[in-house]
N, C-alpha and C positions, 0 to 999 in steps of 0.2 A: 466650567464656565463656558457659556455660549456667547457668540458675538453675532449680531444681526446688522446687515447693511441695508439701507433703504435707497430707493430711487430719488435722485435729487429733486425731482418735481413733486414728490409726495409731501404731505403734511408731516411735521415732526412728531405729532401725537396720533397714535392708532387707538381707536375706540373699541371697547369690548361691549357689544350690545347685550350680552348675557347678563353682565353685572352693572350695566349702565354707568360705566366709569372708564377712564383711560386704561388700555391694556399695557401700553408702553410709551415712553417718550424718548425720541432719538436726540442725541447731542452730537452735533457736527456729523450727522448722517450715520451714527453708530449707536447701538444699544447693547448692553451687556447684562446677562442674567444667568442664574442657576436654576430658574423655575422651568421645569419641563413642560408644564401646562401652557405657559406663555409661548414657549418655543414651538410646541405642536400647533398652536393656533397661527403663529406667524408663518410656519412652513405651509400650512393649508392656504394661507393667503398669498403664497408665492414669494416670500422673502428669501434672500440668500442668507443661510445660517452656517456658521462654522463653529466647531467644537474645539475648545482648547483644554487639554488635559494638564498634567503637571508642568509641561514645558510650553509656555505661551508661543514660542517660535515654531511649534510643531502642531498647527491646527489641522484638523480633519474636517473636510467639507461634508456636510450631511446631504445626501442625495434624496430629494423629496420624492423621486419616483419609486424608491424602495419602500416608502410608507404610503402607497396609494390608498389602501383601505382606511388607514388612520387619517390621512389627509382628507379623504372624502367625508368621513364621519364628522370630523371637526368642522369642515367647511359647511356641511349641512346644518350642524348645530349652530354655527355662527349666523347663517342666513335665516334660520327659523327663530332665532332668539331664545332657544331653550338651553 
């Protein structure tokens, strides 16, 4: 399970231009998902993502800098609409 936090000044809905529909909707500033594709797109957009394994009290923060190539590819895909 992944948890994503958003900036308080941002919209609660993030739009997926590839599919022309909402990518995710935040509730009280937090979004939970198991979908790796959504997480990859949100990392590329600069969101703070944590991964919770079997123990929800022990979340591991995902470092977007370790995924620079993947982040760049997803970001280019999102911008180009492909």
